[in-house]
C-alpha positions in Angstrom: 7.8 -7.6 5.3 5.5 -4.9 4.1 5.6 -3.8 0.5 3.5 -0.8 0.9 6.0 1.8 -0.1 9.2 2.3 -2.1 12.1 0.5 -0.6 14.7 3.3 -0.4 16.5 1.2 2.2 17.6 -1.4 -0.3 20.3 0.9 -1.5 21.3 1.6 2.1 21.6 -2.1 2.9 23.7 -2.6 -0.2 26.0 0.3 0.8 26.3 -1.3 4.2 27.6 -4.5 2.7 30.4 -2.4 1.0 31.7 -1.1 4.4 31.6 -4.4 6.3 35.4 -4.8 6.3 36.0 -1.2 7.5 33.5 -1.4 10.3 34.7 -4.8 11.6 38.4 -3.9 11.4 37.8 -0.6 13.3 35.7 -2.0 16.1 38.6 -2.5 18.5 40.0 1.0 17.7 36.6 2.5 18.6 36.7 0.8 21.9 40.2 2.1 22.5 39.2 5.7 21.7 36.0 5.5 23.7 34.0 6.7 20.7 33.6 5.6 17.1 36.8 6.0 15.1 36.9 8.6 12.3 37.0 5.8 9.7 33.9 4.2 11.2 32.0 7.5 11.3 32.9 8.3 7.7 31.9 4.8 6.5 28.6 5.0 8.3 27.8 8.5 6.9 28.5 7.2 3.4 25.6 4.7 3.6 22.8 7.1 4.6 21.7 4.8 7.4 21.4 7.6 10.0 19.3 9.6 7.5 16.7 6.9 6.8 14.1 8.4 9.2 14.9 12.0 8.3 12.3 13.8 6.2 12.9 14.1 2.5 12.3 17.9 2.6 15.3 18.2 4.8 17.7 15.9 2.8 16.7 12.6 4.4 15.5 9.4 2.9 12.2 9.0 4.8 12.4 5.3 4.4 10.7 2.2 5.7 11.2 1.8 9.5 11.7 -1.9 9.2 14.6 -1.4 6.8 16.1 1.1 9.2 16.1 -1.6 11.9 17.5 -4.2 9.5 20.3 -1.8 8.7 21.1 -1.3 12.4 21.2 -5.1 12.9 23.4 -5.6 9.9 25.9 -2.9 11.0 25.9 -3.8 14.6 26.6 -7.5 13.9 30.0 -6.3 12.6 30.6 -3.8 15.4 28.0 -3.5 18.2 29.1 0.1 19.1 28.6 1.3 15.6 25.2 -0.4 15.4 24.2 1.2 18.7 25.1 4.7 17.6 23.4 4.2 14.2 20.3 3.1 16.0 20.1 5.6 18.8 21.3 8.6 16.8 19.5 7.5 13.6 16.1 7.3 15.4 16.2 11.0 16.6 15.2 12.5 13.3 11.9 10.7 13.6 11.0 12.8 16.6 12.5 16.1 15.4 10.5 15.7 12.2 7.4 16.1 14.4 8.7 19.3 16.0 8.4 22.8 14.7 9.4 23.7 11.2 11.7 26.4 12.5 13.6 23.8 14.6 14.1 21.6 11.6 15.4 24.5 9.6 17.9 25.3 12.2 19.2 21.7 12.5 19.1 20.6 8.8 18.6 23.8 6.8 22.2 24.3 6.0 23.6 20.8 6.6 21.3 17.8 6.2 24.1 15.6 7.4 23.8 17.0 11.0 23.4 14.3 13.6 21.4 14.6 16.8 22.2 13.0 20.2 20.0 12.5 23.3 19.2 11.2 26.2 15.5 11.5 27.0 15.6 10.9 30.8 13.8 13.9 32.4 16.8 15.0 34.5 16.7 18.6 33.4 14.8 21.5 35.1 13.2 24.2 32.9 12.2 27.5 34.4 9.6 29.4 32.3 10.8 32.8 31.0 9.6 35.1 28.3 9.7 33.2 25.0 10.9 29.9 26.4 12.8 28.4 29.3 16.0 28.6 31.2 17.3 25.0 31.3 19.8 23.2 33.4 20.8 19.7 34.3 23.2 16.8 33.9 22.5 13.6 32.0 24.5 10.4 31.5 24.4 8.1 28.5 24.5 10.4 25.5 25.5 7.8 22.9 27.5 9.1 19.9 27.5 12.5 21.3 31.0 13.5 20.0 29.7 13.1 16.5 26.5 15.2 17.0 25.9 18.9 16.8 22.5 19.0 18.5 20.9 17.2 21.4 17.4 16.3 22.4 17.2 15.9 26.2 14.5 15.4 28.7 13.4 17.7 31.5 10.6 18.9 33.7 9.1 22.3 33.9 9.4 23.8 37.4 7.4 26.4 39.3 8.7 29.6 41.0 10.1 27.5 43.9 12.0 25.3 41.6 9.8 22.2 42.0 8.3 20.2 39.1 4.9 21.7 38.3 3.3 18.3 37.6 3.1 18.6 33.8 4.5 15.7 31.7 8.2 15.7 30.8 9.2 17.6 27.7 12.1 17.3 25.3 14.4 20.3 24.9 16.5 20.6 21.7 19.8 22.4 22.1 22.8 23.2 19.8 26.3 22.1 20.7 27.2 25.6 21.9 24.6 25.3 24.8 25.9 22.1 26.4 29.1 20.6 27.7 30.3 17.0 27.0 32.0 15.7 30.1 35.4 14.1 29.1 36.2 10.7 30.4 32.7 10.1 31.7 32.2 6.9 29.7 34.3 4.3 31.6 32.5 1.0 31.1 33.0 -2.7 30.4 31.0 -2.9 27.2 29.9 -0.8 24.2 32.9 1.4 24.9 32.9 2.6 21.3 29.5 4.3 21.7 31.1 7.2 23.6 27.9 7.6 25.7 29.3 10.4 27.8 27.6 12.8 30.3 26.2 16.1 29.3 25.9 19.3 31.4 23.6 22.3 30.6 23.8 25.4 32.7 21.0 28.0 32.4 20.7 27.7 28.6 17.8 29.6 27.0 15.6 27.2 25.0 13.0 29.0 22.9 9.5 27.6 22.8 9.9 26.4 19.3 12.8 24.1 20.3 10.6 22.3 22.9 8.7 19.1 21.9 5.7 17.9 23.9 5.7 14.1 24.0 2.0 13.3 24.3 1.0 13.2 20.6 4.3 11.7 19.4 4.0 8.9 21.9 0.6 7.9 20.5 1.7 8.5 16.9 -0.9 11.3 16.3 1.6 14.2 15.9 2.0 13.9 12.2 -1.0 16.0 11.3 -0.2 19.0 13.5 3.4 18.8 12.3 2.3 19.0 8.6 3.4 15.4 7.9 0.0 13.6 7.8 0.8 12.2 4.3 3.8 10.2 5.6 3.0 6.9 7.4 6.5 7.0 8.8 5.6 9.9 11.1 2.5 8.2 12.3 4.7 5.5 14.0 4.5 5.9 17.8 7.7 7.4 19.2 8.4 4.9 22.0 7.9 1.9 19.6 10.5 3.6 17.4 13.1 4.6 20.0 12.8 1.4 22.0 12.9 -0.4 18.6 16.3 1.2 17.8 17.7 0.0 21.1 16.2 -3.5 20.5 17.8 -3.6 17.0 21.2 -2.7 18.4 20.9 -5.3 21.2 20.0 -8.0 18.7 22.9 -7.0 16.6 25.3 -7.4 19.6 23.9 -10.9 20.3 24.3 -11.8 16.6 27.9 -10.6 16.7 28.6 -13.1 19.5 27.1 -15.9 17.4 29.2 -15.0 14.4 32.4 -14.9 16.6 31.5 -18.2 18.2 31.1 -19.8 14.7 34.5 -18.4 13.7 36.2 -19.7 16.9 34.6 -23.1 16.6 35.8 -23.6 13.1 39.4 -23.3 14.2 39.3 -24.7 17.8 40.1 -28.2 18.9 39.5 -29.7 22.4 40.4 -32.9 24.1 37.4 -34.4 22.3 38.6 -33.3 18.9 37.4 -30.6 16.6 34.9 -28.3 18.2 32.9 -28.3 15.0 32.1 -32.0 15.6 31.6 -31.8 19.4 28.0 -32.7 20.0 27.7 -30.2 23.0 29.1 -27.4 21.0 26.8 -28.1 18.1 23.8 -28.4 20.4 24.6 -25.0 21.9 25.0 -23.5 18.4 21.7 -24.8 17.2 19.8 -23.6 20.3 21.4 -20.1 20.3 21.1 -19.5 16.6 17.5 -20.5 16.7 16.8 -18.1 19.6 18.6 -15.2 18.0 17.0 -15.7 14.6 13.6 -16.0 16.2 14.2 -12.8 18.2 15.2 -10.8 15.1 12.2 -12.2 13.1 9.8 -11.5 16.0 11.1 -8.0 16.4 11.0 -7.0 12.7 7.5 -8.4 12.3 6.3 -6.1 15.0 7.7 -3.0 13.3 6.2 -4.1 10.0 2.8 -4.7 11.6 2.7 -1.3 13.2 3.9 0.4 10.0 1.2 -1.3 7.9 -1.4 0.1 10.3 0.1 3.6 9.7 0.0 3.1 5.9 -3.7 2.1 6.1 -4.3 5.0 8.5 -5.7 2.6 11.1 -5.8 3.8 14.7 -3.0 2.4 16.9 -4.2 1.6 20.4 -2.4 1.5 23.7 -2.8 -2.3 23.5 -1.1 -2.4 20.1 1.8 -0.5 21.5 2.0 -2.7 24.6 2.1 -5.8 22.5 5.0 -4.5 20.4 6.9 -3.4 23.4 6.3 -6.8 25.0 7.8 -8.5 22.0 10.7 -6.1 21.8 11.9 -6.7 25.4 11.4 -10.4 25.1 13.5 -10.5 21.9 16.3 -8.5 23.4 16.5 -10.7 26.6 16.1 -13.9 24.7 18.9 -13.0 22.3 21.3 -11.7 25.0 20.7 -14.9 27.0 21.5 -17.0 23.9 24.8 -15.0 23.4 25.7 -15.5 27.0 25.2 -19.3 26.8 27.4 -19.4 23.7 30.2 -17.5 25.5 30.0 -19.9 28.5 30.5 -23.0 26.4 33.2 -21.4 24.1 36.0 -22.5 26.4 39.0 -20.7 27.8 40.0 -19.3 24.4 37.0 -17.1 24.5 38.6 -15.1 27.3 41.6 -14.1 25.2 41.7 -10.4 24.5 43.3 -10.9 21.1 40.1 -12.7 20.0 37.0 -10.6 19.4 34.4 -12.8 21.1 35.0 -11.6 24.7 34.6 -7.9 23.5 31.5 -8.7 21.6 30.1 -10.7 24.6 30.7 -7.7 26.8 28.9 -5.5 24.3 25.9 -7.8 24.3 25.7 -7.9 28.1 26.1 -4.1 28.3 23.3 -3.6 25.8 20.8 -5.5 27.8 21.2 -3.0 30.7 19.5 -0.2 28.8 16.2 0.8 30.4 14.3 0.0 27.2 15.4 -3.6 27.6 14.3 -4.0 31.2 11.7 -6.7 31.0 9.6 -6.9 34.2 8.0 -3.4 34.2 6.9 -3.9 30.5 5.6 -7.4 31.1 3.7 -6.2 34.2 2.2 -3.3 32.4 1.3 -5.4 29.4 -0.6 -7.8 31.7 -2.5 -5.0 33.4 -3.6 -3.7 30.0 -4.5 -7.2 28.8 -6.9 -7.6 31.7 -8.4 -4.1 31.3 -6.5 -2.4 34.2 -4.9 1.0 34.0 -1.2 1.1 33.0 1.1 2.9 35.4 2.0 6.4 34.2 5.7 5.7 34.4 5.4 3.1 31.6 5.5 4.7 28.2 4.3 2.3 25.5 
């Protein structure tokens, strides 16, 4: 891993070790509640993990992105829903730091502990008015939204007839008073504790300074215009960071299945004797642990490589971003497949609801459904770029 800047994340990772028991013991309760339990939230906040990508001038740690991803993996191995929220909510400050100074003052000026939700899907419609937009829409999958006081959500600007005007999607940042969280809209089989509920916005006024254009932040060139050219963190391309947070949380979920499989195998006996001596169980363990470890190593190396370019102020090309995204989706899918294979061979006891492995397996399979983990479009676009062809506009590397 890179050693190009101070490792503020080391203290965060140490603090995470101190809350392991709380996080693991509260995982089932978070599932029951349909959002992270109060004890889980408090423990997470005490570590500073969600503030690692937040700028120092607004109370954040402005740490190394690889250490942030390591923290998400560590936390999510104990409780995948907690890791998911930490990753998705914790990555939002990276984008907001590239928005207007006035926006950052509103969010963090009085309370640097404020968390920000999403989603980014451009399902909103924004009608231009004097000084900003009137904004409306409904979005699913707002992870951790009950714990957040602001949201960054995607939308398209419309013309006088209400049709999209053809300009790229923008991100609109709203306070909690301007949107509704839909109760009971998160009824799912996995990652239940993320509380990824629907949001509704009805004709909310969003001033211009709370709107973020995505072009420069996608390419990693927004730092200078945002007054953050001195920080390599804010030269990291946004899609590499956001998709990276999803990848980290997915890898954590797969790793949690591996840990549960080991625990079950230590105590389980079959007609062939102890599972810990069963050659088929051991072969499955060796293959899966190798694939999951390789996925984590591959993923973190990509974040490190990209960050080193930012430190050295080297340009980051579309091909650079395509390679990182290729590796991210491959890592997620390889690890989730390994977790699935372990669950299949774990025997009938793995189906018991009083054992954690079935819940963790459901979490790992739910994680792989996120759009950032869908492999074929990314691999197709990577191949097009590799051979010098244009990349479809819908693919955002």
